[in-house]
N, C-alpha and C positions, 0 to 999 in steps of 0.2 A: 749259272748263277751260284755263287758259293753259299753254303749253308752258314747262317749266322745265328747266334744266340743273343737275344737282348737281355741284358742284366739290369737295365735301368728301371727303377720304380718311381722316378721323378726327374727333375732337372739334373743335368750332368754336374758332377761335383769335382771332376778331375779330367785331365786331358785323356786319360785312359778310357773313361766312360763316354767320351765324345765319339769314339770309334766302335763300330759293331764288333762284338767279341765272337770269335769262332770256337767251336768245340775243340778242346785239346785232343790231340792225336798222339797215341803212344806207340804206334807201329803200323805196318802195312802187310797185308797178305796179298800175294800176287796171283793172278788168274792162270798163269802158265809159266813157262820157262823160256830161256833163250839158249840157242845152240850156235855152234860155229857155222858160218856160211860155207858153201862148197869150196870157195877159194881159200878161206882161212884154214880149213881142215887139211889142206895140202902142206901147210906150214908146220913143221914138226914142233918148233918151239911154242907156237900158238896152241897147238893141240895139247902139249904137256902143261902149259900154263892154265888152260881152261880146266882140265881135269883136276889139277892141284888146287885151284881156287874154289871150284865147286865143292870139293871134298872138305875144304876148310870153312865152308858156309858163307863165303863172301857174296855180296849182292851182284846181280848181273851187270849193274851199272859200273861197279868197280872192276869187274872182270873185263868188260868191254874196253874201258879206258886203259887198263893195264896192257892188254894185248895190242891195242892200237898204238900205244906209245912205244912199247918194247919191240914190237915186231913190224912196225911201220905198215900196219894194215888198216885201211879205212872200212868202217861198218863191218866189224869182224863178227858180230852176233846178229842173229835174226830170231824173232819170236816164234815159238812153237806151241800149239795148243795140245794139252795133255789132259787125261781124265782127272787129275788131282790139282790142288792148289799148292803154291810155294810158300812155305812159312819158314823164313830164315832168321837166325839170330841177328844178323846185321841189319835187318829191317825194323828192329825194335829198339826203343831207347833203353829198355832193360832186356838184354838178350835172353835172360832166363824165361821171359814170358813166352817166347817162341817154343822153347822146350816144353813148357807146361801145356801149351795148346796141343802139341803133338802127343804128349803123354796122355791127355784126357780124351782127345778126339781123333788121334791118328790111327790108321789101319795098315796092316801089313798084308798086301795082296800078292806077295811073291817078289816084290821089288823094294823091300825095305818099308819103313814106316812112313806113310804119306798121308796128307790131309785131303781126304776125298769128300767128306761131309762134316759140317759142324754147325752148332746152334748159334743163333744171334738174337739179341734183343735190341730193338730200336729205341732211341731216346726221345724221339719227337713224334707227334701225331700228324705233322705235315710231311707228306711223302717227299717233298722237295728238299726238306732239311735232312732226311735220311738218305737221299740219293740225289745230291746236287749235280747238275749237268749243264753243259754249254758247248758251243762250237768254239774251238780255239786253235790258233796257229802258234807254234812254239819256235823260239829261236835260241841261240846260244846264251842269251841273257835273260830268258824267261818268256812269258807270253808276249807275242807281238800283236796279234789281233784276237778278240774274243767277243762272244755274243752276249747281249743282255736284252731282256724284254722291257719295253717302255710301258708307261701307264695306259697307252692306247692299245696294248696287246700285240704290238709289232715287234719282231725280233730285229734288233739293231746290231751292227758291227761297230765295235769300239776299239780304241787303242789308247796308248799313253801319249800325252802331249810332249813335244820336244822341250827340253829344258832351255829357258831363255838365259842369255848371258847378261850378267850385271856389268855394265861398262865401267863402273867405278872400281869394282873389286876384281875385274878381269877374270871372272869365273862364273859358273852357272848359278843362277838364282836359286837359293834354297827354298824348298816348299815344305811347309809345316803340315803334317798329317798324311804324308804319302804322296805318290805321283798323281798328277792330274789326269783324269780319264776324260776323253773327248770322243765324239762321234768320228768314225773313219769317213773321210771325204777326200777321195782322190779320183783319178781317171777311171779306175776299175769299179769303185763303189761311190758314185758321186752324191747319192742321197743318204748315205749312212745305213741303208737297210741291208741286213744280212741275207744275201741271195746266193746260195751255193752254186746255182747254175751260171751266174755271172762272175763268181769269185775266182780269180786266177790261183789263189792259194789252195782252194778246195779242189779245183780241177787238177792241180799238180800234186795232190795228196799231202800237202803241207798243213792243211786245216782239216780237222776231223772232230767228231763228237768225243768229248771227254766227260766221264762221269765217275763218281765214287760212291760205293756203299759205305755208310758211316754207322757203326754199330758197336755194341758191347758183346762180349762172349761170356756166358754164364761160368761162374767159378774162376774167372781169370781176374786177378787183382791188378789195379793200376789206375791212376788218376787221369783217365782219358779214354778215348774211343779208338777203334781200329778201322782202318780204311782198306777197301778192296776196289781197285780201279777197274774200269771197263770202258771200251770204246765201241761197243756193239749196240746198235739201235734195237736189235731184236731182244737183247738182254734187258735193255731199258724198258721196252714195251711190256715184256712178260713180268718184270718186277713191279711195274706200275699197276698192271692188272691184278697181281697177287695182293698188293697192299690195299688197293681200292676194294677188293672183295672182302678182305678181313675188316676193313674200316666200315663197310656197309653192314656187315653182320654184327660187329661188336661196338661200333661207334668210335673206336680208337685203335691205334696201332701199338701203343705202349702196353706192355704186359703180356703180349703174345710172343711165344717162342717160335721164331721162324727157323728154318734150316736152309743153309746155302750149300748147294751141290752142283754137279754138272750132269747135263743130259744131252743126248745126241738128237738133233733135229734135222729135217730136210729143209734147207735154206735155198731160196731162189735168188740169184744175184745176176747182175748184168756184166758180161765179160767185156774185154777190150773192143770187140767187134759190135757191141751193142745188142747182143743176143742173150736172152734169159738162159741161165744154166742152173740146174739143181744139183746140190751137193750136200753131203752129210757133214754136220759141224757140231762140235761140242759147245754148248752154251751154259753160262752160269745162270742158275734158276733159283728162285725162292720157293720154299715149300713150308708147310706147317702141319703138325700132327693134330689137326682138328677136323671135326666133321662140319663142313660148312652148311650142309643141309640142316643138321641139328641146331647149329648156331642160329640160322635164320628162323628156325622153329622155336628158338629159345628153350632147348631141351638137352643141350650137351654140356657146355662149360658151366660149372656150378653158379658162377656169378650171373652171366647173362640168362641162364635158364631159369633163375629164380627171381628175376626182376619183378614178376607179378606179385611175389610175396612181399615186396617192399611196401605195398599198401597196408599190409597187416602190421608192420612195425614202423610206419612212417612217423607216428607220434613220438617214437623214442628219440628222434633226432633233436627234439627240443630239450633233451636232458631231464625229462620228467616234469616239466613245468606246464605241459599242455593238459587241459582237462576237457573231456569229451562234451559235446554239445548237449547230451541228454541230462547233464547235471544242472542245467539252467532252470529246472523247475523248482518251485518252493519246496522246502523240506517237509511241510505238513500237508502238501497237496493243494493248498489254496493261497491266495495272495495275502500277505500279512499287513500290507499297507505301510510298512516301515521303510526307512531309507535303505539303500542297498549299495554294495560295493561291487564294481565290475573288475574282474580279473581276466586279462587276455594275454595270449602268447602266440606269436607267429614265428616260425623258423623254417629255414630251408637249408639242407646240408649242402655246403659248398662243393661244387664239382665242376670239372672242366669237360664233362661228357654230357652234352645235352640229350643224347639218346637214352642215358640211364638215369638222368636226374629225376628225382621223385619229389614233387612239391609236398610240403607238410601242411596239413589242414590248419587253418586258423580257427582257434577255439575260443569262445567267450563264455564265461560262467558268471552268473549273478547269484550272490550268496547273501541271504538276509542277515544283517548284522545282529538282529535281535535273537537269532537262534544259531550261534556258532557251534560247530561240531565239537564234541567233547575232546577229541584227540587233537584238534587243530589242524588236521590234514585234509587237503582238498580231496584226496583220493578216498578218504573215509566218507566224505559226503557223497561221492559218486558210488562207492561200493560199500554201503553200510554193512557192518559185521566184520570188517577187517579180513584177516587171512582165512577166516572160516567161511567166506562167501561161497555160495553154491555155484557149481559149474553147469548146472542143468539149464536148458533153454528157458527163457522167460516168456510167457504168453504175450503176444503182441510185439515182441522185440524185433526190430528191423535188422537187416544185415549190417548196416552201419553201427547199430548199437552193439551187435555181437563183436564187431571188430574193435570198438572202443573198449569193451570188457576184456578182450584179449590183450589189448595194449596195456591195460592196468596189470593183468596177470604177468605179462612179460617183465614189467618193471619190478614187480614184487619178487620175481625169481632171479633178478640180477642179470637179465639178458640184454641190458642196454649198452654194454661195451661193444665196440665195433666187431671184434672177432667173434663174440658170442652171438651177435645179430646175424652174422654171416653163417655161422654153424646152424642157427635155428632155421634159416631159410633153406639150407640144404636138407635138414631133417624133415621140415614140413613138405618139401617137394618130393622127397623120397617116399614119405608116408602116404601122402594124399594125391600126388601127381600134379601136373601143370594146371594152373587156373583154380587151385583149391580155394584160394581166398575169396573167390566170387561165388562159391557154393555154400549156402547157409548150413547144410548138414555137416560139411567138413569143418567149418568154423566152429560149430557147436561141439563137434567131437574134439577139436583141438582145445577148446575152452575147458572141457571136462578133464582132458589129460593134464592141462596146466594146473587146474585146481587140485588134482590129486598130487601133483608135484609139490604143492605147498607144504605137505606133510611128509613127502618122501622124494626129496629132490635128487637123491643119488641115482634112483632108477632112471629119471628123465635125462640126467647128465650122461648116463651110460648109453641110452638110446641115441642121443644126439651124437655122441662120440662114434658109435658104430655106424651111423648113417654117413658121417663125414669121411670115415675111413673107407667105406664102401665106394663112395664117389671118387 
């Protein structure tokens, strides 16, 4: 199933929007190389052409077609697995991109600069969009048969319908919107279900698994993504396992820097006689420079590790319009009996990550109209005394009250910007440790520190900066 990107936010407005858009691709990195077959190596001209075109950076598809046409050799090239990836100028719409990738991430291990390991960033949180895959049989004109899953979860074999001829125009009927896809139904696959055991194309090695990693490479410019093909079920399984592990820990795949490399594994396969055979094989694998154990414990990566601190700054998400619940008491300590005005605010920071979404508390404040605060600020009602308020614990104050007081202090200190909130979470976690926001004594200590910063903000900014740099 090919990866698609839906760009529609409503009804289609153009014939372009009627069709699913695919992520633009600016180039391909190959998992290996192709070499001359034993028969082709005996042909001197084929041998010379191969070396000449490889040195010139031509793609292996071009090399194979040239040798086959000029030397009259069929199937001149055969794939070969090597410890590095092939990054050629001819495989990119902008050839300079290939040179830039090799410059940034290539290594010279004695055989010239090769691409052994490189970082990638995935654009989607759905693993299938990052690694689309299907069973497919290819012909000279493109895909002949291919698999797609139906709504019932069954894998079906599909093909393209034959074009009907228009008897009046004496030509094939034109179809708007691409070729018509139908279920394959013939003597081999009568019910349209993809069953490799019964498929003559699969048994003849004409139909195989096809998949593509689709990713961006850090520091590589270009309006599109890069593809890395694979046809190994082992590669697919290991990549799926890596993505699911990171998604379980972080709640998303975007934002994590993975690394693609090759590693040798013991693989068991069935030989032509039906017997299991073990062999060493290089496989493309996904890795990431993260501590999964620490991620699951929410203590490694700064953002996941400090999600608990979101509760302390959740009220900031409303842009300063939320007033804590303890402000709902009359200003003079008893009911005035006058009419009142109710001020309420509810907000929730939009996020596509349910694992890290933090609901913002709904707050309602009743303020007596007969006794408005002198400054006209709701925060002055909650925190009488303005910036000179005391940071010391208040007798009988609950943990929720302490958090509310901290929210006001954070607003006064200008920590409501997104980058400032993140830096504060890191600073708080480094200073007090995980779960600090649930410990009253730590919240009291933080309130005292924030109160001091009202008169000396430079020192607090320095402490926050040092904490973020340390992380």
